[in-house]
mmCIF entry with sequence, helices, sheets and N, C-alpha, C, O atoms, coordinates in Angstrom:
data_MODEL
# 
_entry.id   MODEL 
# 
_entity.id                         1 
_entity.type                       polymer 
_entity.pdbx_number_of_molecules   1 
# 
_entity_poly.entity_id                      1 
_entity_poly.type                           'polypeptide(L)' 
_entity_poly.nstd_linkage                   no 
_entity_poly.nstd_monomer                   no 
_entity_poly.pdbx_seq_one_letter_code       MNMPKSISTWLLIVFFVFEALAGFGIFANGIVSGVIALAAAIAFFLGK 
_entity_poly.pdbx_seq_one_letter_code_can   MNMPKSISTWLLIVFFVFEALAGFGIFANGIVSGVIALAAAIAFFLGK 
_entity_poly.pdbx_strand_id                 A 
# 
loop_
_entity_poly_seq.entity_id 
_entity_poly_seq.num 
_entity_poly_seq.mon_id 
_entity_poly_seq.hetero 
1 1  MET n 
1 2  ASN n 
1 3  MET n 
1 4  PRO n 
1 5  LYS n 
1 6  SER n 
1 7  ILE n 
1 8  SER n 
1 9  THR n 
1 10 TRP n 
1 11 LEU n 
1 12 LEU n 
1 13 ILE n 
1 14 VAL n 
1 15 PHE n 
1 16 PHE n 
1 17 VAL n 
1 18 PHE n 
1 19 GLU n 
1 20 ALA n 
1 21 LEU n 
1 22 ALA n 
1 23 GLY n 
1 24 PHE n 
1 25 GLY n 
1 26 ILE n 
1 27 PHE n 
1 28 ALA n 
1 29 ASN n 
1 30 GLY n 
1 31 ILE n 
1 32 VAL n 
1 33 SER n 
1 34 GLY n 
1 35 VAL n 
1 36 ILE n 
1 37 ALA n 
1 38 LEU n 
1 39 ALA n 
1 40 ALA n 
1 41 ALA n 
1 42 ILE n 
1 43 ALA n 
1 44 PHE n 
1 45 PHE n 
1 46 LEU n 
1 47 GLY n 
1 48 LYS n 
# 
_struct_asym.id          A 
_struct_asym.entity_id   1 
# 
loop_
_struct_conf.conf_type_id 
_struct_conf.id 
_struct_conf.pdbx_PDB_helix_id 
_struct_conf.beg_label_comp_id 
_struct_conf.beg_label_asym_id 
_struct_conf.beg_label_seq_id 
_struct_conf.pdbx_beg_PDB_ins_code 
_struct_conf.end_label_comp_id 
_struct_conf.end_label_asym_id 
_struct_conf.end_label_seq_id 
_struct_conf.pdbx_end_PDB_ins_code 
_struct_conf.beg_auth_comp_id 
_struct_conf.beg_auth_asym_id 
_struct_conf.beg_auth_seq_id 
_struct_conf.end_auth_comp_id 
_struct_conf.end_auth_asym_id 
_struct_conf.end_auth_seq_id 
_struct_conf.pdbx_PDB_helix_class 
_struct_conf.details 
_struct_conf.pdbx_PDB_helix_length 
HELX_P HELX_P1 AA1 ILE A 7  ? GLY A 23 ? ILE A 7  GLY A 23 1 ? 17 
HELX_P HELX_P2 AA2 GLY A 30 ? LEU A 46 ? GLY A 30 LEU A 46 1 ? 17 
# 
_struct_conf_type.id          HELX_P 
_struct_conf_type.criteria    ? 
_struct_conf_type.reference   ? 
# 
loop_
_atom_site.group_PDB 
_atom_site.id 
_atom_site.type_symbol 
_atom_site.label_atom_id 
_atom_site.label_alt_id 
_atom_site.label_comp_id 
_atom_site.label_asym_id 
_atom_site.label_entity_id 
_atom_site.label_seq_id 
_atom_site.pdbx_PDB_ins_code 
_atom_site.Cartn_x 
_atom_site.Cartn_y 
_atom_site.Cartn_z 
_atom_site.occupancy 
_atom_site.B_iso_or_equiv 
_atom_site.pdbx_formal_charge 
_atom_site.auth_seq_id 
_atom_site.auth_comp_id 
_atom_site.auth_asym_id 
_atom_site.auth_atom_id 
_atom_site.pdbx_PDB_model_num 
ATOM 1   N N  . MET A 1 1  ? -1.234  -55.139 36.781 1.00 0.00 ? 1  MET A N  1 
ATOM 2   C CA . MET A 1 1  ? -1.487  -56.538 36.960 1.00 0.00 ? 1  MET A CA 1 
ATOM 3   C C  . MET A 1 1  ? -0.187  -57.243 37.357 1.00 0.00 ? 1  MET A C  1 
ATOM 4   O O  . MET A 1 1  ? 0.844   -57.036 36.717 1.00 0.00 ? 1  MET A O  1 
ATOM 5   N N  . ASN A 1 2  ? -0.224  -58.059 38.390 1.00 0.00 ? 2  ASN A N  1 
ATOM 6   C CA . ASN A 1 2  ? 0.914   -58.801 38.871 1.00 0.00 ? 2  ASN A CA 1 
ATOM 7   C C  . ASN A 1 2  ? 1.074   -60.043 37.993 1.00 0.00 ? 2  ASN A C  1 
ATOM 8   O O  . ASN A 1 2  ? 0.081   -60.639 37.577 1.00 0.00 ? 2  ASN A O  1 
ATOM 9   N N  . MET A 1 3  ? 2.292   -60.425 37.717 1.00 0.00 ? 3  MET A N  1 
ATOM 10  C CA . MET A 1 3  ? 2.621   -61.631 36.948 1.00 0.00 ? 3  MET A CA 1 
ATOM 11  C C  . MET A 1 3  ? 2.534   -62.848 37.908 1.00 0.00 ? 3  MET A C  1 
ATOM 12  O O  . MET A 1 3  ? 2.939   -62.732 39.065 1.00 0.00 ? 3  MET A O  1 
ATOM 13  N N  . PRO A 1 4  ? 2.039   -63.954 37.470 1.00 0.00 ? 4  PRO A N  1 
ATOM 14  C CA . PRO A 1 4  ? 1.960   -65.166 38.213 1.00 0.00 ? 4  PRO A CA 1 
ATOM 15  C C  . PRO A 1 4  ? 3.358   -65.630 38.658 1.00 0.00 ? 4  PRO A C  1 
ATOM 16  O O  . PRO A 1 4  ? 4.314   -65.499 37.894 1.00 0.00 ? 4  PRO A O  1 
ATOM 17  N N  . LYS A 1 5  ? 3.487   -66.155 39.844 1.00 0.00 ? 5  LYS A N  1 
ATOM 18  C CA . LYS A 1 5  ? 4.724   -66.630 40.271 1.00 0.00 ? 5  LYS A CA 1 
ATOM 19  C C  . LYS A 1 5  ? 4.894   -68.188 40.189 1.00 0.00 ? 5  LYS A C  1 
ATOM 20  O O  . LYS A 1 5  ? 6.029   -68.664 40.164 1.00 0.00 ? 5  LYS A O  1 
ATOM 21  N N  . SER A 1 6  ? 3.883   -68.917 40.150 1.00 0.00 ? 6  SER A N  1 
ATOM 22  C CA . SER A 1 6  ? 3.970   -70.379 40.181 1.00 0.00 ? 6  SER A CA 1 
ATOM 23  C C  . SER A 1 6  ? 3.882   -70.922 38.780 1.00 0.00 ? 6  SER A C  1 
ATOM 24  O O  . SER A 1 6  ? 3.194   -70.389 37.910 1.00 0.00 ? 6  SER A O  1 
ATOM 25  N N  . ILE A 1 7  ? 4.627   -72.032 38.592 1.00 0.00 ? 7  ILE A N  1 
ATOM 26  C CA . ILE A 1 7  ? 4.653   -72.743 37.289 1.00 0.00 ? 7  ILE A CA 1 
ATOM 27  C C  . ILE A 1 7  ? 3.301   -73.268 36.890 1.00 0.00 ? 7  ILE A C  1 
ATOM 28  O O  . ILE A 1 7  ? 2.953   -73.289 35.709 1.00 0.00 ? 7  ILE A O  1 
ATOM 29  N N  . SER A 1 8  ? 2.517   -73.704 37.903 1.00 0.00 ? 8  SER A N  1 
ATOM 30  C CA . SER A 1 8  ? 1.216   -74.322 37.541 1.00 0.00 ? 8  SER A CA 1 
ATOM 31  C C  . SER A 1 8  ? 0.303   -73.266 36.996 1.00 0.00 ? 8  SER A C  1 
ATOM 32  O O  . SER A 1 8  ? -0.487  -73.554 36.097 1.00 0.00 ? 8  SER A O  1 
ATOM 33  N N  . THR A 1 9  ? 0.373   -72.024 37.511 1.00 0.00 ? 9  THR A N  1 
ATOM 34  C CA . THR A 1 9  ? -0.450  -70.934 36.960 1.00 0.00 ? 9  THR A CA 1 
ATOM 35  C C  . THR A 1 9  ? -0.098  -70.598 35.553 1.00 0.00 ? 9  THR A C  1 
ATOM 36  O O  . THR A 1 9  ? -0.977  -70.370 34.722 1.00 0.00 ? 9  THR A O  1 
ATOM 37  N N  . TRP A 1 10 ? 1.288   -70.560 35.245 1.00 0.00 ? 10 TRP A N  1 
ATOM 38  C CA . TRP A 1 10 ? 1.686   -70.273 33.907 1.00 0.00 ? 10 TRP A CA 1 
ATOM 39  C C  . TRP A 1 10 ? 1.190   -71.404 32.944 1.00 0.00 ? 10 TRP A C  1 
ATOM 40  O O  . TRP A 1 10 ? 0.709   -71.116 31.847 1.00 0.00 ? 10 TRP A O  1 
ATOM 41  N N  . LEU A 1 11 ? 1.311   -72.649 33.359 1.00 0.00 ? 11 LEU A N  1 
ATOM 42  C CA . LEU A 1 11 ? 0.859   -73.788 32.493 1.00 0.00 ? 11 LEU A CA 1 
ATOM 43  C C  . LEU A 1 11 ? -0.616  -73.708 32.266 1.00 0.00 ? 11 LEU A C  1 
ATOM 44  O O  . LEU A 1 11 ? -1.103  -74.030 31.183 1.00 0.00 ? 11 LEU A O  1 
ATOM 45  N N  . LEU A 1 12 ? -1.349  -73.276 33.290 1.00 0.00 ? 12 LEU A N  1 
ATOM 46  C CA . LEU A 1 12 ? -2.805  -73.166 33.158 1.00 0.00 ? 12 LEU A CA 1 
ATOM 47  C C  . LEU A 1 12 ? -3.147  -72.047 32.145 1.00 0.00 ? 12 LEU A C  1 
ATOM 48  O O  . LEU A 1 12 ? -4.059  -72.225 31.337 1.00 0.00 ? 12 LEU A O  1 
ATOM 49  N N  . ILE A 1 13 ? -2.460  -70.940 32.170 1.00 0.00 ? 13 ILE A N  1 
ATOM 50  C CA . ILE A 1 13 ? -2.635  -69.884 31.217 1.00 0.00 ? 13 ILE A CA 1 
ATOM 51  C C  . ILE A 1 13 ? -2.339  -70.308 29.812 1.00 0.00 ? 13 ILE A C  1 
ATOM 52  O O  . ILE A 1 13 ? -3.089  -69.988 28.890 1.00 0.00 ? 13 ILE A O  1 
ATOM 53  N N  . VAL A 1 14 ? -1.226  -71.045 29.628 1.00 0.00 ? 14 VAL A N  1 
ATOM 54  C CA . VAL A 1 14 ? -0.816  -71.512 28.320 1.00 0.00 ? 14 VAL A CA 1 
ATOM 55  C C  . VAL A 1 14 ? -1.905  -72.547 27.807 1.00 0.00 ? 14 VAL A C  1 
ATOM 56  O O  . VAL A 1 14 ? -2.269  -72.563 26.631 1.00 0.00 ? 14 VAL A O  1 
ATOM 57  N N  . PHE A 1 15 ? -2.374  -73.368 28.730 1.00 0.00 ? 15 PHE A N  1 
ATOM 58  C CA . PHE A 1 15 ? -3.416  -74.316 28.261 1.00 0.00 ? 15 PHE A CA 1 
ATOM 59  C C  . PHE A 1 15 ? -4.625  -73.634 27.788 1.00 0.00 ? 15 PHE A C  1 
ATOM 60  O O  . PHE A 1 15 ? -5.166  -73.994 26.743 1.00 0.00 ? 15 PHE A O  1 
ATOM 61  N N  . PHE A 1 16 ? -5.081  -72.666 28.503 1.00 0.00 ? 16 PHE A N  1 
ATOM 62  C CA . PHE A 1 16 ? -6.339  -71.972 28.021 1.00 0.00 ? 16 PHE A CA 1 
ATOM 63  C C  . PHE A 1 16 ? -6.121  -71.174 26.753 1.00 0.00 ? 16 PHE A C  1 
ATOM 64  O O  . PHE A 1 16 ? -7.034  -71.017 25.942 1.00 0.00 ? 16 PHE A O  1 
ATOM 65  N N  . VAL A 1 17 ? -4.889  -70.660 26.580 1.00 0.00 ? 17 VAL A N  1 
ATOM 66  C CA . VAL A 1 17 ? -4.576  -69.902 25.248 1.00 0.00 ? 17 VAL A CA 1 
ATOM 67  C C  . VAL A 1 17 ? -4.617  -70.903 24.142 1.00 0.00 ? 17 VAL A C  1 
ATOM 68  O O  . VAL A 1 17 ? -5.185  -70.608 23.091 1.00 0.00 ? 17 VAL A O  1 
ATOM 69  N N  . PHE A 1 18 ? -4.032  -72.108 24.316 1.00 0.00 ? 18 PHE A N  1 
ATOM 70  C CA . PHE A 1 18 ? -4.014  -73.110 23.323 1.00 0.00 ? 18 PHE A CA 1 
ATOM 71  C C  . PHE A 1 18 ? -5.440  -73.606 22.944 1.00 0.00 ? 18 PHE A C  1 
ATOM 72  O O  . PHE A 1 18 ? -5.787  -73.801 21.779 1.00 0.00 ? 18 PHE A O  1 
ATOM 73  N N  . GLU A 1 19 ? -6.234  -73.793 24.033 1.00 0.00 ? 19 GLU A N  1 
ATOM 74  C CA . GLU A 1 19 ? -7.665  -74.212 23.807 1.00 0.00 ? 19 GLU A CA 1 
ATOM 75  C C  . GLU A 1 19 ? -8.460  -73.185 23.140 1.00 0.00 ? 19 GLU A C  1 
ATOM 76  O O  . GLU A 1 19 ? -9.317  -73.520 22.322 1.00 0.00 ? 19 GLU A O  1 
ATOM 77  N N  . ALA A 1 20 ? -8.226  -71.867 23.446 1.00 0.00 ? 20 ALA A N  1 
ATOM 78  C CA . ALA A 1 20 ? -8.949  -70.791 22.711 1.00 0.00 ? 20 ALA A CA 1 
ATOM 79  C C  . ALA A 1 20 ? -8.541  -70.832 21.266 1.00 0.00 ? 20 ALA A C  1 
ATOM 80  O O  . ALA A 1 20 ? -9.415  -70.716 20.407 1.00 0.00 ? 20 ALA A O  1 
ATOM 81  N N  . LEU A 1 21 ? -7.269  -70.989 20.929 1.00 0.00 ? 21 LEU A N  1 
ATOM 82  C CA . LEU A 1 21 ? -6.780  -71.038 19.577 1.00 0.00 ? 21 LEU A CA 1 
ATOM 83  C C  . LEU A 1 21 ? -7.354  -72.198 18.827 1.00 0.00 ? 21 LEU A C  1 
ATOM 84  O O  . LEU A 1 21 ? -7.656  -72.099 17.638 1.00 0.00 ? 21 LEU A O  1 
ATOM 85  N N  . ALA A 1 22 ? -7.513  -73.353 19.555 1.00 0.00 ? 22 ALA A N  1 
ATOM 86  C CA . ALA A 1 22 ? -8.092  -74.576 18.928 1.00 0.00 ? 22 ALA A CA 1 
ATOM 87  C C  . ALA A 1 22 ? -9.587  -74.369 18.639 1.00 0.00 ? 22 ALA A C  1 
ATOM 88  O O  . ALA A 1 22 ? -10.134 -74.957 17.706 1.00 0.00 ? 22 ALA A O  1 
ATOM 89  N N  . GLY A 1 23 ? -10.230 -73.534 19.444 1.00 0.00 ? 23 GLY A N  1 
ATOM 90  C CA . GLY A 1 23 ? -11.648 -73.244 19.181 1.00 0.00 ? 23 GLY A CA 1 
ATOM 91  C C  . GLY A 1 23 ? -11.814 -72.447 17.926 1.00 0.00 ? 23 GLY A C  1 
ATOM 92  O O  . GLY A 1 23 ? -12.861 -72.544 17.285 1.00 0.00 ? 23 GLY A O  1 
ATOM 93  N N  . PHE A 1 24 ? -10.842 -71.666 17.540 1.00 0.00 ? 24 PHE A N  1 
ATOM 94  C CA . PHE A 1 24 ? -10.929 -70.894 16.350 1.00 0.00 ? 24 PHE A CA 1 
ATOM 95  C C  . PHE A 1 24 ? -10.231 -71.697 15.124 1.00 0.00 ? 24 PHE A C  1 
ATOM 96  O O  . PHE A 1 24 ? -10.187 -71.195 14.001 1.00 0.00 ? 24 PHE A O  1 
ATOM 97  N N  . GLY A 1 25 ? -9.742  -72.851 15.383 1.00 0.00 ? 25 GLY A N  1 
ATOM 98  C CA . GLY A 1 25 ? -9.146  -73.651 14.320 1.00 0.00 ? 25 GLY A CA 1 
ATOM 99  C C  . GLY A 1 25 ? -7.738  -73.335 14.002 1.00 0.00 ? 25 GLY A C  1 
ATOM 100 O O  . GLY A 1 25 ? -7.190  -73.867 13.037 1.00 0.00 ? 25 GLY A O  1 
ATOM 101 N N  . ILE A 1 26 ? -7.086  -72.434 14.823 1.00 0.00 ? 26 ILE A N  1 
ATOM 102 C CA . ILE A 1 26 ? -5.696  -72.040 14.506 1.00 0.00 ? 26 ILE A CA 1 
ATOM 103 C C  . ILE A 1 26 ? -4.688  -73.047 14.971 1.00 0.00 ? 26 ILE A C  1 
ATOM 104 O O  . ILE A 1 26 ? -3.737  -73.368 14.258 1.00 0.00 ? 26 ILE A O  1 
ATOM 105 N N  . PHE A 1 27 ? -4.901  -73.563 16.201 1.00 0.00 ? 27 PHE A N  1 
ATOM 106 C CA . PHE A 1 27 ? -4.007  -74.579 16.809 1.00 0.00 ? 27 PHE A CA 1 
ATOM 107 C C  . PHE A 1 27 ? -4.888  -75.645 17.365 1.00 0.00 ? 27 PHE A C  1 
ATOM 108 O O  . PHE A 1 27 ? -5.501  -75.470 18.419 1.00 0.00 ? 27 PHE A O  1 
ATOM 109 N N  . ALA A 1 28 ? -4.960  -76.752 16.671 1.00 0.00 ? 28 ALA A N  1 
ATOM 110 C CA . ALA A 1 28 ? -5.836  -77.839 17.056 1.00 0.00 ? 28 ALA A CA 1 
ATOM 111 C C  . ALA A 1 28 ? -5.042  -79.126 17.192 1.00 0.00 ? 28 ALA A C  1 
ATOM 112 O O  . ALA A 1 28 ? -5.159  -80.009 16.342 1.00 0.00 ? 28 ALA A O  1 
ATOM 113 N N  . ASN A 1 29 ? -4.249  -79.255 18.223 1.00 0.00 ? 29 ASN A N  1 
ATOM 114 C CA . ASN A 1 29 ? -3.454  -80.431 18.478 1.00 0.00 ? 29 ASN A CA 1 
ATOM 115 C C  . ASN A 1 29 ? -3.812  -80.905 19.912 1.00 0.00 ? 29 ASN A C  1 
ATOM 116 O O  . ASN A 1 29 ? -3.450  -80.284 20.912 1.00 0.00 ? 29 ASN A O  1 
ATOM 117 N N  . GLY A 1 30 ? -4.527  -82.016 19.947 1.00 0.00 ? 30 GLY A N  1 
ATOM 118 C CA . GLY A 1 30 ? -5.063  -82.512 21.203 1.00 0.00 ? 30 GLY A CA 1 
ATOM 119 C C  . GLY A 1 30 ? -3.928  -83.044 22.139 1.00 0.00 ? 30 GLY A C  1 
ATOM 120 O O  . GLY A 1 30 ? -4.016  -82.975 23.365 1.00 0.00 ? 30 GLY A O  1 
ATOM 121 N N  . ILE A 1 31 ? -2.857  -83.578 21.482 1.00 0.00 ? 31 ILE A N  1 
ATOM 122 C CA . ILE A 1 31 ? -1.757  -84.213 22.317 1.00 0.00 ? 31 ILE A CA 1 
ATOM 123 C C  . ILE A 1 31 ? -1.025  -83.118 23.124 1.00 0.00 ? 31 ILE A C  1 
ATOM 124 O O  . ILE A 1 31 ? -0.740  -83.262 24.313 1.00 0.00 ? 31 ILE A O  1 
ATOM 125 N N  . VAL A 1 32 ? -0.735  -81.999 22.389 1.00 0.00 ? 32 VAL A N  1 
ATOM 126 C CA . VAL A 1 32 ? -0.023  -80.919 23.064 1.00 0.00 ? 32 VAL A CA 1 
ATOM 127 C C  . VAL A 1 32 ? -0.874  -80.326 24.258 1.00 0.00 ? 32 VAL A C  1 
ATOM 128 O O  . VAL A 1 32 ? -0.374  -80.060 25.351 1.00 0.00 ? 32 VAL A O  1 
ATOM 129 N N  . SER A 1 33 ? -2.161  -80.150 23.955 1.00 0.00 ? 33 SER A N  1 
ATOM 130 C CA . SER A 1 33 ? -3.086  -79.639 24.995 1.00 0.00 ? 33 SER A CA 1 
ATOM 131 C C  . SER A 1 33 ? -3.149  -80.581 26.145 1.00 0.00 ? 33 SER A C  1 
ATOM 132 O O  . SER A 1 33 ? -3.182  -80.148 27.297 1.00 0.00 ? 33 SER A O  1 
ATOM 133 N N  . GLY A 1 34 ? -3.167  -81.856 25.873 1.00 0.00 ? 34 GLY A N  1 
ATOM 134 C CA . GLY A 1 34 ? -3.241  -82.887 26.969 1.00 0.00 ? 34 GLY A CA 1 
ATOM 135 C C  . GLY A 1 34 ? -1.977  -82.919 27.779 1.00 0.00 ? 34 GLY A C  1 
ATOM 136 O O  . GLY A 1 34 ? -2.024  -83.092 28.997 1.00 0.00 ? 34 GLY A O  1 
ATOM 137 N N  . VAL A 1 35 ? -0.831  -82.755 27.119 1.00 0.00 ? 35 VAL A N  1 
ATOM 138 C CA . VAL A 1 35 ? 0.454   -82.719 27.882 1.00 0.00 ? 35 VAL A CA 1 
ATOM 139 C C  . VAL A 1 35 ? 0.516   -81.487 28.682 1.00 0.00 ? 35 VAL A C  1 
ATOM 140 O O  . VAL A 1 35 ? 0.993   -81.564 29.814 1.00 0.00 ? 35 VAL A O  1 
ATOM 141 N N  . ILE A 1 36 ? 0.075   -80.315 28.216 1.00 0.00 ? 36 ILE A N  1 
ATOM 142 C CA . ILE A 1 36 ? 0.109   -79.100 29.000 1.00 0.00 ? 36 ILE A CA 1 
ATOM 143 C C  . ILE A 1 36 ? -0.841  -79.231 30.247 1.00 0.00 ? 36 ILE A C  1 
ATOM 144 O O  . ILE A 1 36 ? -0.496  -78.823 31.356 1.00 0.00 ? 36 ILE A O  1 
ATOM 145 N N  . ALA A 1 37 ? -2.036  -79.815 30.006 1.00 0.00 ? 37 ALA A N  1 
ATOM 146 C CA . ALA A 1 37 ? -2.996  -79.968 31.110 1.00 0.00 ? 37 ALA A CA 1 
ATOM 147 C C  . ALA A 1 37 ? -2.471  -80.913 32.154 1.00 0.00 ? 37 ALA A C  1 
ATOM 148 O O  . ALA A 1 37 ? -2.669  -80.683 33.347 1.00 0.00 ? 37 ALA A O  1 
ATOM 149 N N  . LEU A 1 38 ? -1.765  -82.037 31.715 1.00 0.00 ? 38 LEU A N  1 
ATOM 150 C CA . LEU A 1 38 ? -1.191  -82.927 32.650 1.00 0.00 ? 38 LEU A CA 1 
ATOM 151 C C  . LEU A 1 38 ? -0.055  -82.281 33.421 1.00 0.00 ? 38 LEU A C  1 
ATOM 152 O O  . LEU A 1 38 ? 0.078   -82.502 34.625 1.00 0.00 ? 38 LEU A O  1 
ATOM 153 N N  . ALA A 1 39 ? 0.744   -81.508 32.766 1.00 0.00 ? 39 ALA A N  1 
ATOM 154 C CA . ALA A 1 39 ? 1.873   -80.806 33.451 1.00 0.00 ? 39 ALA A CA 1 
ATOM 155 C C  . ALA A 1 39 ? 1.335   -79.772 34.450 1.00 0.00 ? 39 ALA A C  1 
ATOM 156 O O  . ALA A 1 39 ? 1.887   -79.609 35.538 1.00 0.00 ? 39 ALA A O  1 
ATOM 157 N N  . ALA A 1 40 ? 0.293   -79.099 34.086 1.00 0.00 ? 40 ALA A N  1 
ATOM 158 C CA . ALA A 1 40 ? -0.286  -78.150 35.045 1.00 0.00 ? 40 ALA A CA 1 
ATOM 159 C C  . ALA A 1 40 ? -0.863  -78.818 36.263 1.00 0.00 ? 40 ALA A C  1 
ATOM 160 O O  . ALA A 1 40 ? -0.733  -78.315 37.378 1.00 0.00 ? 40 ALA A O  1 
ATOM 161 N N  . ALA A 1 41 ? -1.518  -79.979 36.050 1.00 0.00 ? 41 ALA A N  1 
ATOM 162 C CA . ALA A 1 41 ? -2.072  -80.709 37.195 1.00 0.00 ? 41 ALA A CA 1 
ATOM 163 C C  . ALA A 1 41 ? -0.913  -81.232 38.097 1.00 0.00 ? 41 ALA A C  1 
ATOM 164 O O  . ALA A 1 41 ? -0.995  -81.120 39.320 1.00 0.00 ? 41 ALA A O  1 
ATOM 165 N N  . ILE A 1 42 ? 0.091   -81.764 37.536 1.00 0.00 ? 42 ILE A N  1 
ATOM 166 C CA . ILE A 1 42 ? 1.186   -82.293 38.313 1.00 0.00 ? 42 ILE A CA 1 
ATOM 167 C C  . ILE A 1 42 ? 1.875   -81.150 39.071 1.00 0.00 ? 42 ILE A C  1 
ATOM 168 O O  . ILE A 1 42 ? 2.171   -81.294 40.258 1.00 0.00 ? 42 ILE A O  1 
ATOM 169 N N  . ALA A 1 43 ? 2.136   -80.015 38.401 1.00 0.00 ? 43 ALA A N  1 
ATOM 170 C CA . ALA A 1 43 ? 2.741   -78.923 39.126 1.00 0.00 ? 43 ALA A CA 1 
ATOM 171 C C  . ALA A 1 43 ? 1.903   -78.379 40.227 1.00 0.00 ? 43 ALA A C  1 
ATOM 172 O O  . ALA A 1 43 ? 2.413   -77.998 41.280 1.00 0.00 ? 43 ALA A O  1 
ATOM 173 N N  . PHE A 1 44 ? 0.574   -78.334 39.991 1.00 0.00 ? 44 PHE A N  1 
ATOM 174 C CA . PHE A 1 44 ? -0.334  -77.867 41.022 1.00 0.00 ? 44 PHE A CA 1 
ATOM 175 C C  . PHE A 1 44 ? -0.296  -78.802 42.272 1.00 0.00 ? 44 PHE A C  1 
ATOM 176 O O  . PHE A 1 44 ? -0.182  -78.347 43.410 1.00 0.00 ? 44 PHE A O  1 
ATOM 177 N N  . PHE A 1 45 ? -0.393  -80.092 42.005 1.00 0.00 ? 45 PHE A N  1 
ATOM 178 C CA . PHE A 1 45 ? -0.390  -81.021 43.113 1.00 0.00 ? 45 PHE A CA 1 
ATOM 179 C C  . PHE A 1 45 ? 0.996   -81.067 43.899 1.00 0.00 ? 45 PHE A C  1 
ATOM 180 O O  . PHE A 1 45 ? 1.047   -81.332 45.100 1.00 0.00 ? 45 PHE A O  1 
ATOM 181 N N  . LEU A 1 46 ? 2.039   -80.807 43.172 1.00 0.00 ? 46 LEU A N  1 
ATOM 182 C CA . LEU A 1 46 ? 3.352   -80.843 43.795 1.00 0.00 ? 46 LEU A CA 1 
ATOM 183 C C  . LEU A 1 46 ? 3.588   -79.476 44.479 1.00 0.00 ? 46 LEU A C  1 
ATOM 184 O O  . LEU A 1 46 ? 4.505   -79.376 45.293 1.00 0.00 ? 46 LEU A O  1 
ATOM 185 N N  . GLY A 1 47 ? 2.854   -78.492 44.203 1.00 0.00 ? 47 GLY A N  1 
ATOM 186 C CA . GLY A 1 47 ? 2.936   -77.177 44.875 1.00 0.00 ? 47 GLY A CA 1 
ATOM 187 C C  . GLY A 1 47 ? 4.053   -76.333 44.242 1.00 0.00 ? 47 GLY A C  1 
ATOM 188 O O  . GLY A 1 47 ? 4.666   -75.521 44.936 1.00 0.00 ? 47 GLY A O  1 
ATOM 189 N N  . LYS A 1 48 ? 4.314   -76.497 43.017 1.00 0.00 ? 48 LYS A N  1 
ATOM 190 C CA . LYS A 1 48 ? 5.374   -75.665 42.369 1.00 0.00 ? 48 LYS A CA 1 
ATOM 191 C C  . LYS A 1 48 ? 4.803   -74.427 41.775 1.00 0.00 ? 48 LYS A C  1 
ATOM 192 O O  . LYS A 1 48 ? 5.536   -73.623 41.199 1.00 0.00 ? 48 LYS A O  1 
# 
C-alpha cells in the first residue's frame, strides 16, 4: 500500500480515526474533530 503524499489526505485519515474512536467513547472531543475537519477542508481547497 502506498502512503498518501498530500497533507489533506493525512488530515482526512486522522479525522476519521478520531471519529471512529469517538464512536466507541474513547476520544470524544468535538472541538478537536472540528479543527481537524476544517484543516482538511482548507488543505484540500488550497491543493496541498
